[in-house]
Structures are given as C-alpha cells and as structure tokens.
KOLRO-892250 format. One record per residue (C-alpha): y, x, z; residue in three letters. Coordinates in steps of 0.05 Angstrom, whole numbers, plus 5000, padded with zeros to 4 digits. Example, Ala and Ser with C-alpha at 12.3 -4.5 7.8 and 13.67 -1.06 7.14 Angstrom:
KOLRO-892250
491052465156Ala;497952735143Ser;
end
This chain:
KOLRO-892250
310804726887Met;312204556813Pro;308304896749Thr;311905136686Gln;309304416654Val;312204106709Asp;318904446704Met;318704336629Lys;317703526638Ala;323703626695Leu;328503936648Tyr;327903296597Glu;327102736659Gln;333203026705Asp;338003636684Phe;340903746751Tyr;334303676783Gln;331804246737Trp;338604626748Leu;336804626827Leu;329104796817Ala;330505336773Thr;335505686810Thr;330605636871Asn;324505926831Leu;330306596812Leu;331506566882Lys;325606626907Ser;322207096849Arg;317106576823Gln;318606806757Leu;311506486731Thr;313805796751Met;320505906707Ile;321505446649Asp;324406086603Trp;325705716543Asp;330205216568Asn;333305726618Leu;334906186559Ile;337005596513Glu;342505416566Glu;344506086576Ile;345906136504Asp;349105546506Gly;354005746559Leu;355706396522Ala;357705886457Arg;362305406509Glu;365606016528Glu;366706176447Val;368905456438Gly;373505486501Gln;377206096467Leu;378605616410Tyr;381104986451Glu;385905396494His;387705706428Leu;388705146389Glu;392704766450Glu;397405356446Ile;398605286364Phe;399404616368His;404804636419His;408205316383Leu;408504966315Leu;411604376346Ile;417604856372Phe;419105076305Gln;426004906273Lys;426804336252Pro;420703946281Leu;423004076353Ile;429903686340Ser;425403036326Leu;423403066395Glu;426702696457Asp;428103256513Arg;421902886549Asp;417803016503Asn;421003686490Val;419503806565Glu;411903506556Ser;410304046501His;413504616546Arg;409404486601Ser;402404356556Lys;403805046522Leu;405605346592Ser;398705036620Phe;395205306558Gly;396806006561Arg;394405886640Ile;387905766614Gln;386806236559Leu;389506766611Lys;384006646668Ile;378806546607Leu;380207256581Leu;380107486649Glu;374007206678Ser;370407416600Ser;374107976572Pro;368508066524Ser;371107436484Leu;376007916454Glu;371308036406Glu;371807316377Phe;379707306385Trp;381007486311Asp;376206916290Glu;378606366335Gln;385206566326Phe;384706486254Glu;381705796261Gln;385605546309Ala;391505646270Tyr;389605346218Gln;386504696246Asp;393404556289Ser;396904656232Arg;393304046200Glu;392603636267Val;400703816268Val;402503616194Ser;398902946197Val;401902776263Tyr;408802856240Tyr;407202596169Gly;409003396140Leu;405003696083Pro;400704166106Lys;404504746076Asp;410504566114Thr;407305176161Phe;404705936125Pro;397605956119Glu;398306596153Asp;399806556223Pro;406106466251Leu;405306776315Phe;401907456337Thr;397707536392Lys;402507826443Glu;407107186430Gln;400906736442Val;400106986509Leu;407407056538Asp;408906546573Phe;416506666557Gly;416606646485Tyr;418105996449Leu;419406016369Pro;426205756377Cys;432205706429Gln;431905046463Leu;439604626469Pro;
end
C-alpha cells in the first residue's frame, strides 16, 4: 500500500498512475493516504479549465459572428462562408453543452463575454488587415444572439 510520501512522488513521476491510485484510495476511503495538496491543486485546476472553456467557446463564436458582419462576409467565397457557419454552430453546441453540464459558470459569463469579444475583435481585425475600430468596442451581440443557433448578423445570399 502506498504511503502519502509515495503518492507525492508518484504525482511527480507518473501523473496518470497518481490519478488511478488516488481514485482507488478515495473509493476505499483510505483518506490518510491521499496526497491532499496535489489533489486540491488538480481540482482547482479543473475549475479554472471550465472557465477557460467558457472563454474559448465564446471567442470562437464571436470570431465567426464578426466575420458575418457586412461587408466583411462579402470578402469570403461560398465555401468559406459555409465553413464559418459550421464552426459557429459547433461553437454554439460546445457552449450549450458546457453551460448545461456546469450551470454555475453563468457567474463568469459577463467577464468572459467581454474578454472574448475584445480578443475576437483583435484577431479578426489582424487577419483581415483592418483597423481594430472596424468593430465597435462594445459587444455587437447579446447573450441571446450568441446562444441562438438561428442568428446570423446578416442575411446570406
């Protein structure tokens, strides 16, 4: 049976084995053997990753919504338009799944929404060689529009 010192060493040597051993220790209620410091660090890291996923999905959605702004979308050929529409739908699906599995992430919505929009303005502007102020500083889209699978900022031909 591993000791707590062994578990700390295992964490440094083989993370996957540390996960399995920690799971087994928890299942068997051998709590004195748990490497608590690293377990707490890993759980805290998982929480940060969830917030990071919220940002990533919002940034992807904003990226494609900004591209669908006129006249920018007119610079895209038909295949690219469909690719952007597909990526926008995928981002919305991923965001929906994330929010359904972790509804408490709503607490971080405003902050991540704003940051993702600003970063998307920067990325899209650089990609198309446009000044950043091509897009307003205040988000062009509402939460409802971001989540609405049918919403596009412009009509496509």
